[in-house]
C-alpha positions as CSV (number, residue, x, y, z in Angstrom):
1,X,18.6,-139.7,86.2
2,X,20.3,-140.3,89.5
3,X,22.7,-137.4,88.9
4,X,19.8,-135.0,88.4
5,X,18.1,-136.3,91.6
6,X,21.4,-135.7,93.6
7,X,21.7,-132.3,92.0
8,X,18.2,-131.3,93.2
9,X,18.8,-132.7,96.6
10,X,22.1,-130.8,97.0
11,X,20.4,-127.6,95.8
12,X,17.6,-128.0,98.3
13,X,20.0,-128.6,101.1
14,X,22.1,-125.5,100.1
15,X,19.0,-123.3,100.0
16,X,17.9,-124.7,103.5
17,X,21.4,-123.9,104.9
18,X,21.4,-120.4,103.4
19,X,17.9,-119.7,104.7
20,X,18.8,-121.0,108.2
21,X,22.0,-118.8,108.4
22,X,20.1,-115.8,107.1
23,X,17.4,-116.1,109.8
24,X,20.0,-116.7,112.5
25,X,22.0,-113.6,111.4
26,X,18.9,-111.4,111.1
27,X,17.9,-112.3,114.7
28,X,21.3,-111.3,115.9
29,X,21.4,-107.9,114.2
30,X,17.7,-106.9,114.4
31,X,17.2,-103.9,116.6
32,X,15.1,-104.3,119.8
33,X,12.6,-101.6,120.3
34,X,11.1,-100.9,123.7
35,X,7.4,-99.9,124.0
36,X,6.8,-97.1,126.4
37,X,4.4,-98.0,129.2
38,X,3.6,-97.4,132.8
39,X,5.2,-100.0,135.0
40,X,4.2,-98.6,138.4
41,X,2.1,-101.7,139.3
42,X,5.1,-104.0,138.8
43,X,7.3,-101.7,140.9
44,X,4.7,-101.8,143.7
45,X,4.6,-105.6,143.5
46,X,8.4,-105.8,143.6
47,X,8.5,-103.8,146.9
48,X,5.7,-105.8,148.4
49,X,7.1,-109.2,147.5
50,X,10.8,-108.6,147.7
51,X,12.6,-111.9,147.5
52,X,16.3,-112.8,147.1
53,X,17.2,-116.3,146.1
54,X,19.7,-118.2,148.3
55,X,22.5,-117.8,145.6
56,X,21.4,-114.3,144.6
57,X,20.3,-113.1,141.3
58,X,23.7,-113.7,139.8
59,X,24.4,-117.2,141.0
60,X,27.5,-118.2,139.1
61,X,30.5,-117.0,137.0
62,X,28.9,-117.8,133.7
63,X,25.9,-115.6,134.4
64,X,28.1,-112.8,135.7
65,X,30.3,-113.0,132.6
66,X,27.3,-112.7,130.2
67,X,25.8,-109.7,132.1
68,X,29.2,-108.0,132.5
69,X,30.2,-108.5,128.9
70,X,26.9,-107.1,127.7
71,X,27.3,-104.0,129.9
72,X,30.9,-103.4,128.8
73,X,30.0,-103.8,125.1
74,X,27.0,-101.4,125.5
75,X,29.1,-98.7,127.2
76,X,32.0,-99.0,124.7
77,X,29.9,-99.3,121.6
78,X,32.1,-102.3,120.6
79,X,30.6,-105.7,119.9
80,X,33.8,-107.5,119.1
81,X,35.3,-110.7,120.4
82,X,37.7,-110.5,123.3
83,X,39.0,-112.2,126.5
84,X,36.6,-112.1,129.4
85,X,37.8,-112.8,133.0
86,X,35.7,-113.1,136.1
87,X,36.7,-112.6,139.7
88,X,34.6,-113.2,142.8
89,X,34.8,-111.5,146.2
90,X,33.0,-114.1,148.6
91,X,33.1,-111.7,151.6
92,X,31.2,-108.9,149.8
93,X,29.4,-111.2,147.3
94,X,30.6,-109.1,144.4
95,X,31.5,-110.2,140.8
96,X,34.3,-108.3,138.9
97,X,34.1,-108.9,135.1
98,X,36.8,-107.6,132.8
99,X,36.8,-107.8,129.0
100,X,39.8,-107.0,126.8
101,X,39.0,-106.7,123.1
102,X,40.9,-108.3,120.2
103,X,42.3,-105.7,117.8
104,X,42.9,-108.2,115.0
105,X,41.3,-111.7,115.0
106,X,44.1,-113.1,112.7
107,X,46.8,-112.1,115.1
108,X,46.0,-112.3,118.8
109,X,46.6,-108.6,119.7
110,X,44.6,-107.3,122.6
111,X,43.7,-103.6,123.2
112,X,40.9,-101.6,124.7
113,X,39.3,-103.0,127.8
114,X,36.5,-102.4,130.3
115,X,35.1,-103.8,133.5
116,X,32.1,-104.0,135.7
117,X,31.3,-104.8,139.3
118,X,28.0,-106.6,140.0
119,X,26.4,-107.3,143.3
120,X,25.5,-111.1,143.5
121,X,22.4,-110.9,145.7
122,X,20.5,-108.0,144.1
123,X,22.1,-108.0,140.6
124,X,22.8,-104.3,141.1
125,X,25.4,-102.7,138.9
126,X,28.0,-101.1,141.1
127,X,30.2,-99.6,138.3
128,X,30.9,-100.1,134.6
129,X,34.2,-98.6,133.4
130,X,36.4,-98.4,130.3
131,X,40.2,-98.5,130.3
132,X,42.2,-96.5,127.7
């Protein structure tokens, strides 16, 4: 009797794990659709109440890396793992993010890269580029 009970408990746990992983993966690959709308009211408000935080809209290297990596992945069409480096120019308050993609995850071979420059205060994208 105890063996059957443990069997059913293990099966329930396995189903729960499979369901959790499936939901997580679905959220990662589900396409995001934008609804077309008129945003003029928000644009007018933004001009009227222009505010820049003390540390800017991109306050730290972690935030800059996430934004820069997303931009590089979007431009290149690649969504693979890679090495991300972040540099900061304190005088001009600009972040430089560079990503180099892994060719083969089993052997650490890098190839294909891109970079971006982001303005810290406004969050403005100065440039996004790909390297051959």
